[in-house]
N, C-alpha and C positions, 0 to 999 in steps of 0.2 A: 711878744713874738707869736705869730700864728704857727700852728702845727706844720703847715706846708712849708713855711720858711724854715722851721726847725729841721725838716728833712733836708733841705738844701744845705744848711749849715753842717749837718752830720756827714753828708757825702763829701763836702769840702774837707772836713776834718780827717776823713778816711783817705783823702788823696784820690778820690774817684769822681768821675763826672756824674753829675746828677742826671738821672734818666729824663729825657725830654718828654714833655706832655704830648699825647696823641689825641686828636679830636674825636676819634672813634674807638679808643682803646678801653682797657679795663679801668674803671674808676675805683681808686683805692681810698677808703674813708677810715679815719681812726674811730674805733669804738669808744674812745674817751668822751667825745662830744658829737660824733657823727660828721665832723667837718671833713672836707676833701683834703687828701694828702698829695695825690698825683693822679694822672690818667696815662696809663702805659700802653704802648702798642702791643697788639696781639700777634703772635707768630702765625704766619700763613702756612698752608699745606706745603707750599714750595720751600719755605724756610725750615720747616720741620725736616723735610727730606735732606736739605742741604746741611743742616746741623748734624744729622745722624751720619751723613756721608763723611763729613769732616772728622767726626769722632772715630769712624771706622778706619779712615786713612791714618789718623794719628795713632791708633791702637797698634798698627803694624810695626811702627818704630818704637813706641813706648814699651811694648812687651819685651823688647831687646835690651832695655836699660836694666842693669843689675838692680835687684830689689832694694839693697841698702841705699843706692843712689835715688831710687824712687822715694824711699823713706826720708831722704834728706829734704826733698821738696815739701813733704808733709810736715817735717820738723820746722822749717822756716815759716811755712804758712801758719802753723800753730803759734809760733812766736809773734807773728804779725797780728793775729787775732788777740793774743794776750795784751799787746800794746794798745789795741783799740777796744778794749773790753767795755769801757764806759760808753762811747758813742754807739757801739753795736748793741749793747744792752738797752740803751734808750730807744734805739730804732725799733727793737722788738716790742718794747712797751707801747710806743706810739702806734704801732701797726696792729698789735693783737690785744692790747689792754692789760697785759701782764703788769703786776706791780714791779717796781724797780728791782727789788731783790731777786725776783724770779727771772727777770730779763737778764740780769748779770749772771745768775746761775746757769742759764741756758748757754751764754757765751762761754762760761767756764767749762761746760760740758763739751763744747767744740774743742777747746784747748786740751782737755783730758783725753778725748778720743784720738787726737793727733799724737799725743805723747804715747798712748798705747800702740798706735799703728807704727810709730817709728821703731819701737822695740820689736814689733811683729815682723818688720821688714827683714830682720836677720833670723827669723824663726819660722819660716814657711816650710816646716819639716814634713818630709815623707817618711816612709818606713823601709827597713830592710827585713825581708821576710824569709824564713827558712824554706828552702826548696827541697822537694822530695827527690830531685834528680841530682846526681853527682855532677860536679863542675858546672853548676848552674847557679845564678844569682837571681833572686826575685825581689823586685823593688816596687814601691809605690811613689810616684812623683806627682807634683802639682804644678799646673801651668795656668797662665792668664786665660780668662774666659772670653773677653771681647768688649763690646760696648755694653755698659750697664745703664739702664734707664731708671731714674729715680722720680717717683711721684710723692710729694710730701704734703702734709696737712698744715692748716693755719696755726695750730696751737703750739707747735715747735718748729718755727719757720727756718731755724738755722741748725739746731742739733740733729734732727733726723737726716738732713743732707750730709752733715759731717760724719755721722755714724757710717753711712754708706760710702761717702767719698774717700775718707781717710783709708778705709780698708781696701776699697776697690782700687785706688791708685797704687798703694804699695803692692797689691797683688798683680799689677801690670795691666789694669783695665783703664778705659776712658769712660767718660760720663756724659749723659744727657739728662738734664734736670728740668722737670715740670713742677714748679711749686704751686701751692694753692693760690687761686686768684684773689683770695682774701688777704694774702700776705706776700705779695711779689717783691716789695721793696727790700725786705730782708734778704731775699734770694739774690736780687741784683747786687746788693752790697757784698754779701759773703762770696758769691762766685767771682765778683770783680776783684776782691782782695786775693782770692786764690790765683787768678790769672795774672794779676799784678805781681804777685810773688814769683810765679813761674818765669815771667819775663825778666825780672830782676836777677834771677838765677841763671839766665841765659838759656832757658828751656822754651822750646816752641810751645806757645799757649793755644794756638788754634786747634780745636778738636779735643783738647784735653778735658774740658768740662764745659759743655755747651748748655746754654740756658734757653728754655722755651717758655713763653708766657701765653696764657689763655685759659679757657675753660675746658669742659669735658672733651670737646672735639680734638683739642691739641693732645690731651692725654691718650685718647683712643688711637690717634695717629702714631704716637710714640710706641704704644704697646704693640700695635700690629706690624710695625716695621721689622722686616726679616733680619736686618743687621743687628738689632738689639737682642742680646743673648740672655739677659736677665732683667726682669722688671721688679724693682723693690718699691712697693706701694704701701703708703700709710694713709689710713682714712677710715671711712665707714665700712661696715660689713657688706653693704650693697655694692659699693664701689669695688671692694676686693673680690667679690664674687664675679663681677664682670671682668675684672683684670685676670683672675685665675682661669676663667673659661677661655678668654682670648689667647692667653699664653699656652694653655693646653692644646688648643687647636693647631699651634705651630710647634708643639713639643719643646717649648722654651721654658726656662725656669722662671718661677715667680716667688718672690719673698714678700709675704703679706703680713703687715702689722695693722690689725683692724681694731674693732671696738673692744670694750671691756666692761662687764657688769660686775664690778669687783666687790668682794665682801670681806668683812673682818668678824671673827668670832671672839666674844668677850666671855671668859670663863669666870667661875666664882672666885678663883684665887688671884685674878688680875689686879695689877696696880692701877686703880681707877684714875689717878692723877696722870699717869703715863698714857692711859687710854684716851683721856680727854684731849691731851696735846696731840697725840698721833691721829686721832679722828678728825680734829679741827683742821689740821693741815691737809690731810688726805681728802676730806670731803669739800672744804671750802677753798683750798688753794687753787689758783688759776681759775677762780669762779667755777669750779667743777668741770673744767674743760680740758682735763687730761684723760688720755685713754686709761690711765691707772687710777683715776679718781675713785675714792671710796663711795659707793652708792648703796651698799646694803650692810647693815650692822645687825649681827645675830647675837643676842645678849642673853646670858643665863637669867632665868626668871628671878633668882635671888638677888641680883644686882641691877635688874632692869630699871626699876623706878628711880633709884638713886642716880644711875648713869644718865638716863634721859633728862632728869631735872638739871644735872650739872651741864649737859650739852646745851640745853635750852638757855641757861644763863650765859654760857659762852657765846653762842650764836647770836643772842640778842645784842651783845655789845661788840661784835666783830666790826672793825672799822671798814665800812664800805664807801668807796669813793674814787676820786682821781688816782689812778695807779702811779702817777708821777709824784704825788704828794707824800711827804715823810709820814710814816705811821699807818698808811693804808695797807690793809691785808687782803681785801677783796676788791678787784677791779670790775669792769663791765663784762657782760656777755658780748660775744663777737658781733651780734646783729639782732635785728628784730625777729628773724626766723628762729633763732635759738631761744629767745624769750618766749615766743608763742609755743614752742614745743614744751618748754618747762611748764607753762601755765596749763596746757592740755593734760600733761601728766599729773599735775596737782589736782585738777578738776576730777580726773578719773579716780584718783585716790580718795577724794572726798566722797564721791558717789559710791565707792566700795566700803564706806564707813570708817575711813582712816581719820585720825586726829592730825591735822596739819599745823605745824608751827612755822610761821614766817613764809617766805617765798614770794612776797609781793614786790612790786617794782619800787625802787627807791627814787626819791626826787633829787637826782644828781645828774649833771651833765647836759640837761636840756632834753627837748622832745625827741631828738634823733639818737640818744644814747640809752642803753638798756642795762641799768644796774638793778640787782636784786639782792635781798637778804637771803643767804643760804637757808634752805628749808630742811626741817626735820619732820618726817612723816611716820607716825606710829601706826602699825598694822598688827592685827592679831596673828596673821600668818602670811607667808610669802605668796602673793597673788597679784593679779592685775598688772599695773604699770611697773611694779617692782621686778617683774620678770624681763623687762626690756631696758636697754640702755637709753637714758635720756642725757644728752650732753649738756648738763647744767648742774648747779649745786643743789641736788636733792639727796638727802640721806634717809633711806627707809630703815626703820628699826622694827625688828620682830623678836619675840622671846623664844627661848628653847629650854628644854628640861634635861635632855640627854646629849652627851658630846657626839655620839654617832649621828644623832638627829641633826645637830648643828652642821656637821660635815656634809650630810645629805642636802641640807638647805644650801650650803655654799656651792655645791656641785650641780644643783638643779636648775641651771640657767644655760643658755646656748653659748655664752662666751666663756673663755677660760684664760684670762690674762693674768690678773694679780689677785692675791688673797693674803690674809694675815690672821694670826691668832694671838690674843693677849692672854697669857697664862703664866703662873709660877710653877705649874705642875709639869715635870719633865716628861711624864708619859704622854700628856696631851700634846705637848710640843712635838714629840717624836712621832706620834700617830699622825698629826696634821701634816708633817713633812714627809711621811712615808707613802708607799704605793697605794695604801687604802685611805689616804688623807685627801688633801686638796688636789683637784685635777687641773690646776692652773700652771702656767709656765713659771710663775713667781709665787712662792709660798714663804711668807715672812713670819717671824716670831717676835712679838713685843715691839714691832714698829708698824707703821701704817702701810698702805698698799702702794703709795706713790713715792717718787724720789729715788729711783734705782741708780746705782753706781754703774759706770761704764765697764768695770772689770768683768761683770757677769753677762752672759748672753741674755738679750732682752727679747721677749716675745711670749706668745701663748698658744693655747690649743683651741679646738672646736672652731667656733665662728670668729675667733681672734685671728685665725689664718694659719697658725703653725709655723710661721717664720721666726728666725732668730737674727738679731742684729747686735752690733756693738761688741762686747767682749767675748771671753772664752775662745771657742773655736769657730765663732761665727764667720771668720774669714774664709772658711771652706766653701761657703755659698758663692763666693766671688771667683772661684777657680775651678778648673776641670781636673779630674783625677785620672792618672794613667797608671796602669800596671805594666811593668817592664820585666820581661824574662831575658836574661843574658846568658848565653851558652859560651863558656870560655874553654871548653874542651874540644876534642877531635871526634867525638861520637855524638849521636843524636838520639838519646833515650826519650821516649814519649811519656807523657804524664799518665798516671793510673796504670803504668806497666803495659800499655798497649803495644803489641807487636805489629809492625807494618813494613815488611821486608820487600824490597824491589830489586 
């Protein structure tokens, strides 16, 4: 069976119409072997405006639906996703090159955030605040925001939308989604399943979650539209900077989840067996194409040689190949552009005097596929390409002597997404997670930098954008806050004791 035929079978299994091919649309190719999967029509400027108008109209009625009822839609949607976990996971693997386990894991993440959002639909709590005035009540209340625009990246073509959609819907908002042009089929399937669920529940689906397909111009039209009240954008720092500036010009909110040049510190007391396992998944998983992928390893000089030798042995035998095959742990890079960026970074490291282990192209998948063996790069100090994020499986390793020096190395990059420390020393763990420790949004102890659970807010600082999605109180980004003062007396005392008699 060809991969394009496989796509048709998957959509049939989902009970959804397979998107028709368009002669002049986006060509979608699988990174597994570079073969075409589909060619999808691009949304025109008129269609972008019409989709946002439908979302705005639908918002006016959706905000009136009680939040627990909105949560019920998300609950049933999550159940539908769970039932179709296998075909959805396979679709992700076909379109992005993720190994089967990671594709299934991403679908499970959709289910998990739906479950979280269902509980949240009964917990959109405000505050009752003590008033300084007699016979007055001071309240904080939360209300739906409006149309939420979502721009997602190829590496998590379903989960990132679900993080936003599940919360936005229970908060009373509607959605307009522009997925990556590298992974639009996953978006067509997931949004189709959501709308199919809504119709089965007797809920008007038009405008609830609109889908836009295309490249940068479609995203720019979405961001600039006045009816869109929040733009949640996941992708590169360059993209996020443009989105942030465009949103600021209209005083609209932006929620930015951008790059990450993530580091882990390995202390003298660390359990090295644990370190090797944690590093291997964080650095090589998803072929290094997670925003939380481990890119920098800061190792105490006393364990540096032993750890590098152990990692080289593991990386040398990592199964690289077809992500659909049993036993594969590292699939392909998304495309040739990603491969070229990786090779440029490795060349720059060699010119800087680094010792480079692996990183070459593997003879898998044919001429149009780009498989690589994850690279380990030994440097004397943090410099050159190590200071920039390369979206590929490159692990830079540098030694350190003092723990405060290690923290300074961790923090001395422009991104601030994820970080970790491996230690059995309680003081080192506490310092790392304290205010003078890691400056990242995620700071882990004795686990790697990737694989976050949905219960915690996800996001980072500095050039990572500062946004937070998923768990904790991330829901507040999708609502507007109102402070209400209620006078239930017969007098009108003014705040701060001001006297204004007429």
